[in-house]
KEKE-3310 file (N, C-alpha, C; in steps of 0.2 Angstrom, whole numbers, plus 5000, padded with zeros to 4 digits):
npx = (5004:5010:5021:5009:5004:5016:5018:5008:5009:5018:5016:5008:5012:5020:5025:5022:5006:4994:4987:4997:5009:5018:5014:5000:4996:5003:5008:5005:4986:4970:4965:4975:4978:4967:4961:4950:4944:4934:4916:4904:4892:4877:4879:4876:4881:4887:4886:4880:4887:4899:4902:4911:4916:4925:4939:4949:4943:4933:4918:4905:4911:4908:4916:4923:4922:4921:4933:4942:4938:4941:4954:4954:4949:4955:4969:4965:4954:4958:4951:4952:4964:4971:4966:4974:4984:4999:4997:5001:5012:5029:5033:5045:5049:5060:5057:5044:5042:5040:5027:5013:5003:4994:4979:4975:4963:4966:4963:4959:4969:4970:4966:4970:4981:4994:5000:5006:5012:5002:4993:4991:4982:4980:4983:4999:5014:5019:5032:5042:5044:5052:5055:5049:5064:5067:5057:5049:5042:5026:5034)
npy = (4995:5006:5007:5012:5021:5029:5031:5037:5049:5051:5051:5061:5073:5075:5083:5081:5079:5092:5099:5103:5113:5122:5136:5137:5142:5153:5164:5178:5185:5181:5189:5200:5195:5198:5209:5220:5216:5204:5203:5207:5193:5200:5212:5219:5216:5202:5190:5174:5159:5164:5163:5160:5149:5159:5151:5157:5169:5164:5166:5167:5175:5186:5183:5194:5189:5175:5170:5174:5165:5156:5157:5156:5145:5135:5138:5135:5128:5110:5099:5104:5106:5099:5098:5113:5122:5135:5148:5158:5169:5160:5169:5171:5173:5179:5179:5174:5163:5153:5161:5157:5168:5167:5155:5143:5132:5114:5108:5119:5121:5119:5127:5140:5155:5162:5150:5150:5166:5173:5189:5195:5189:5192:5200:5207:5204:5221:5219:5228:5239:5232:5219:5203:5190:5181:5178:5167:5153:5143:5126)
npz = (5000:5007:4993:4985:4985:4984:4971:4969:4971:4967:4951:4951:4956:4944:4930:4920:4920:4920:4932:4940:4931:4931:4919:4921:4930:4943:4953:4954:4957:4949:4948:4943:4932:4924:4923:4919:4914:4919:4927:4932:4940:4935:4929:4913:4904:4901:4896:4898:4896:4898:4911:4924:4938:4949:4960:4967:4973:4976:4973:4960:4942:4927:4912:4898:4887:4874:4873:4881:4892:4887:4889:4902:4908:4902:4908:4922:4926:4927:4920:4908:4905:4897:4887:4876:4869:4873:4867:4868:4869:4880:4896:4904:4922:4935:4947:4945:4939:4925:4913:4903:4890:4882:4881:4869:4862:4860:4848:4837:4833:4817:4808:4810:4810:4814:4823:4836:4848:4847:4850:4867:4882:4893:4907:4906:4920:4930:4933:4939:4929:4920:4907:4902:4911:4899:4882:4876:4861:4862:4855)
capx = (5000:5014:5023:5005:5003:5024:5015:5002:5012:5026:5011:5000:5016:5023:5026:5013:5000:4992:4988:5004:5013:5019:5014:4995:4995:5005:5010:4998:4979:4968:4962:4979:4979:4962:4962:4949:4940:4930:4912:4899:4887:4873:4884:4870:4884:4887:4885:4880:4891:4906:4902:4914:4919:4933:4940:4953:4939:4925:4911:4907:4914:4908:4921:4923:4921:4923:4941:4945:4934:4942:4960:4951:4946:4962:4973:4962:4951:4961:4950:4952:4973:4979:4965:4974:4994:5001:4996:5002:5021:5032:5036:5049:5053:5065:5052:5037:5042:5034:5019:5010:5002:4988:4980:4970:4963:4972:4955:4959:4974:4976:4965:4971:4987:4998:4996:5011:5013:4994:4992:4990:4976:4983:4990:5007:5015:5022:5039:5049:5049:5058:5050:5053:5069:5066:5052:5048:5034:5028:5033)
capy = (5000:5013:5009:5013:5030:5035:5029:5040:5054:5055:5053:5067:5081:5076:5092:5076:5081:5097:5104:5108:5116:5132:5141:5136:5142:5158:5169:5183:5184:5180:5197:5204:5193:5198:5214:5221:5208:5201:5207:5203:5192:5205:5215:5220:5215:5197:5181:5165:5156:5166:5163:5153:5151:5158:5147:5160:5174:5159:5166:5167:5181:5183:5183:5199:5187:5167:5171:5176:5163:5148:5154:5153:5137:5132:5140:5136:5120:5103:5094:5106:5109:5094:5101:5117:5123:5144:5148:5164:5168:5159:5173:5170:5180:5177:5178:5172:5158:5156:5163:5160:5176:5165:5145:5140:5123:5112:5105:5125:5122:5116:5132:5146:5157:5160:5146:5153:5170:5178:5194:5193:5189:5193:5208:5204:5206:5224:5217:5234:5242:5226:5216:5196:5187:5177:5176:5161:5151:5135:5120)
capz = (4999:5004:4988:4978:4987:4985:4964:4966:4976:4962:4947:4954:4957:4938:4926:4917:4924:4917:4933:4941:4927:4927:4913:4918:4940:4946:4959:4951:4957:4946:4949:4939:4924:4921:4927:4919:4911:4923:4926:4941:4934:4937:4923:4909:4897:4905:4891:4902:4893:4900:4921:4928:4946:4949:4965:4974:4974:4981:4965:4951:4937:4920:4908:4893:4879:4874:4869:4886:4895:4887:4892:4908:4908:4899:4916:4929:4924:4926:4918:4902:4903:4894:4878:4877:4873:4875:4858:4864:4870:4886:4895:4908:4925:4941:4953:4945:4933:4913:4911:4898:4889:4879:4877:4864:4861:4852:4841:4834:4829:4812:4808:4817:4810:4818:4830:4842:4846:4849:4854:4874:4885:4904:4909:4911:4927:4932:4936:4943:4923:4917:4905:4905:4906:4893:4878:4868:4857:4863:4848)
cpx = (5004:5015:5018:5004:5011:5024:5013:5003:5015:5018:5008:5006:5021:5023:5019:5006:5000:4990:4992:5007:5012:5017:5005:4994:5004:5005:5006:4990:4978:4967:4965:4979:4975:4958:4956:4943:4937:4924:4906:4893:4882:4871:4878:4874:4889:4882:4883:4886:4900:4908:4906:4916:4922:4936:4946:4948:4934:4917:4912:4907:4911:4912:4918:4920:4923:4931:4945:4942:4937:4949:4959:4953:4955:4968:4972:4961:4956:4960:4951:4956:4972:4975:4970:4983:4993:5001:4999:5010:5022:5036:5039:5051:5057:5061:5045:5037:5042:5028:5016:5004:4994:4987:4975:4966:4964:4968:4955:4965:4978:4974:4964:4978:4986:4995:5002:5009:5010:4995:4989:4987:4972:4982:4994:5010:5019:5030:5044:5048:5051:5052:5053:5061:5068:5057:5055:5045:5033:5029:5026)
cpy = (5007:5015:5011:5020:5033:5034:5038:5046:5056:5058:5059:5073:5081:5079:5089:5079:5088:5105:5108:5111:5122:5138:5141:5142:5147:5161:5174:5183:5185:5187:5202:5203:5196:5203:5218:5217:5203:5204:5204:5199:5194:5207:5213:5214:5207:5193:5176:5161:5157:5166:5158:5154:5152:5159:5152:5167:5170:5162:5167:5175:5179:5187:5189:5195:5179:5166:5173:5170:5154:5149:5156:5149:5134:5130:5136:5127:5114:5097:5098:5107:5104:5096:5105:5115:5129:5143:5159:5166:5166:5165:5175:5174:5175:5173:5174:5165:5159:5154:5163:5166:5172:5159:5148:5132:5120:5107:5112:5125:5124:5123:5137:5147:5161:5154:5145:5160:5176:5185:5189:5191:5191:5199:5205:5206:5214:5223:5223:5239:5238:5221:5207:5198:5184:5176:5169:5159:5145:5130:5118)
cpz = (5001:4995:4981:4979:4984:4977:4962:4967:4966:4956:4947:4952:4949:4934:4921:4916:4924:4926:4939:4935:4931:4924:4914:4928:4939:4952:4958:4951:4951:4943:4940:4933:4921:4920:4920:4912:4913:4926:4933:4932:4932:4931:4915:4900:4897:4899:4897:4900:4895:4909:4920:4934:4947:4958:4968:4974:4977:4975:4962:4946:4930:4915:4902:4890:4878:4876:4876:4893:4891:4887:4896:4909:4908:4905:4919:4932:4922:4921:4909:4899:4896:4886:4876:4876:4871:4867:4860:4869:4879:4887:4903:4914:4931:4943:4953:4939:4926:4916:4902:4893:4886:4878:4874:4865:4856:4844:4839:4830:4821:4808:4812:4814:4811:4820:4836:4841:4846:4854:4861:4879:4892:4903:4911:4917:4926:4931:4936:4935:4918:4912:4905:4904:4900:4892:4875:4867:4859:4853:4847)
residu = (MET:ALA:THR:LEU:SER:PHE:LEU:LEU:SER:VAL:PHE:THR:SER:SER:SER:CYS:PHE:PRO:SER:SER:SER:SER:LEU:SER:HIS:SER:PRO:ILE:SER:VAL:SER:GLN:LEU:TYR:ALA:GLY:LYS:MET:LEU:LEU:THR:SER:ASP:SER:ALA:CYS:ASP:SER:GLU:ASN:ILE:VAL:LEU:ILE:GLN:LYS:LEU:GLY:ASN:TRP:ARG:CYS:LEU:VAL:ASN:GLN:GLU:VAL:THR:ARG:ASP:TYR:ASN:CYS:ARG:TYR:ASN:VAL:ALA:GLU:ARG:PRO:SER:CYS:TYR:CYS:CYS:GLY:GLU:LEU:HIS:THR:TYR:ILE:GLU:LEU:GLY:THR:LEU:CYS:THR:LYS:PHE:CYS:LYS:ARG:GLU:ASP:MET:LYS:ASN:GLN:GLN:PRO:ARG:VAL:GLY:LEU:GLN:PRO:ILE:ILE:GLU:LEU:PRO:PHE:ASN:TRP:GLY:GLU:GLY:PRO:ASP:ARG:VAL:GLU:LEU:GLU:GLU)
# end
């Protein structure tokens, strides 16, 4: 039984398990990443298809459009994450780690040009006025 527990803990903490990916989780708050892109669910501009549970805030919010909703679900929804890829840029910061600027669905890859390097969805961290230490594209 101890061996099974050990193997399970190794598997669930490995990088192949999407929920632990540094691309999706960061020390930056959800409200900062999606600044200006979250509405109250009672807002007249809210489309019910864009309502998500913001776990860190402990309540429901409406995201401004389907593209932002897709990014949020890819970034934070464990069940959705395997069907997504980083279609923006990978920004690496010393203090924050690697952060994907936009997520897309793998199923949309063949119809999407370009496939990577797309405009960011999230608000990039201030980083004390400096840019990221490294910018890359997912292969």
